[in-house]
C-alpha positions in Angstrom: 56.8 -244.4 -74.7 54.4 -245.4 -71.9 51.5 -243.4 -73.3 51.0 -242.0 -69.8 48.0 -239.8 -69.0 49.5 -238.5 -65.7 52.6 -238.3 -63.5 52.0 -238.6 -59.8 54.3 -237.3 -57.1 54.0 -238.0 -53.4 55.5 -234.7 -52.2 54.0 -232.7 -49.4 54.2 -229.0 -49.1 57.2 -229.2 -46.7 59.4 -230.9 -49.3 59.7 -227.7 -51.4 61.4 -225.9 -48.6 64.5 -228.0 -49.0 64.3 -229.2 -52.5 63.5 -226.9 -55.4 62.3 -229.8 -57.5 59.6 -230.5 -55.0 58.3 -226.9 -54.8 55.0 -225.6 -56.0 56.8 -223.4 -58.6 58.6 -226.5 -60.0 55.4 -228.4 -60.4 53.7 -225.4 -62.0 56.6 -225.2 -64.5 56.4 -229.0 -65.1 52.6 -228.7 -65.7 53.3 -226.0 -68.3 56.0 -228.1 -70.0 53.8 -231.1 -70.2 51.2 -229.1 -72.1 53.7 -228.9 -74.9 53.9 -232.7 -75.2 51.6 -235.5 -74.4 50.2 -238.8 -75.5 50.5 -239.3 -79.2 47.6 -241.8 -79.2 45.2 -239.7 -77.2 46.3 -236.2 -78.2 46.0 -235.1 -74.5 48.7 -233.5 -72.5 50.1 -235.4 -69.5 48.7 -234.2 -66.2 50.6 -233.8 -62.9 48.9 -235.2 -59.9 50.0 -234.1 -56.4 47.5 -235.8 -54.1 49.4 -235.2 -50.9 49.8 -231.4 -51.4 46.1 -230.9 -51.1 44.9 -233.9 -49.1 43.7 -233.8 -45.5 46.3 -235.6 -43.3 43.9 -237.7 -41.4 42.3 -239.0 -44.6 45.8 -239.9 -45.9 46.8 -241.6 -42.7 43.6 -243.7 -42.7 44.3 -244.7 -46.4 47.9 -245.6 -45.6 46.9 -247.7 -42.6 44.3 -249.5 -44.8 47.0 -250.2 -47.4 50.0 -251.2 -45.4 51.3 -253.6 -48.1 51.2 -250.8 -50.7 52.9 -248.5 -48.3 55.9 -250.9 -48.1 56.5 -250.1 -51.8 56.8 -246.4 -51.2 60.0 -244.5 -50.5 60.5 -241.4 -48.3 64.1 -241.5 -47.4 66.4 -238.7 -48.6 69.2 -241.3 -49.0 69.6 -243.7 -51.9 70.1 -246.9 -49.9 68.7 -250.4 -49.8 66.5 -249.5 -46.8 65.2 -246.3 -45.2 67.9 -244.7 -43.0 65.3 -243.8 -40.3 67.4 -240.8 -39.3 66.7 -238.1 -42.0 63.8 -235.6 -41.8 61.7 -237.6 -44.3 62.1 -240.9 -42.5 61.3 -239.3 -39.1 58.2 -237.6 -40.6 57.1 -240.8 -42.2 57.4 -242.7 -38.9 55.5 -239.9 -37.1 52.8 -239.9 -39.8 52.3 -243.6 -39.8 52.4 -243.9 -36.1 55.7 -245.9 -35.9 54.9 -248.9 -38.1 
């Protein structure tokens, strides 16, 4: 419906340890599935982008610090609440990664 060219996920390689739908195997399967469908207008399959899986952490940290306003729109918490719980593994990792801001 959106005529999307790609789907982006912000998982890192640790997420697949606890969640099967964040594992490398899951994304390989998803990539295969998306070759069977795609954009009707373009005729291309929908790509799966996993920028954090392969990125250098320092480069990501610099990018995040340069885009603090954008980072406020992202979600890391494992819980589905109004705010980050700041207690789960993902929240603690996010705080450590972002240097506490």
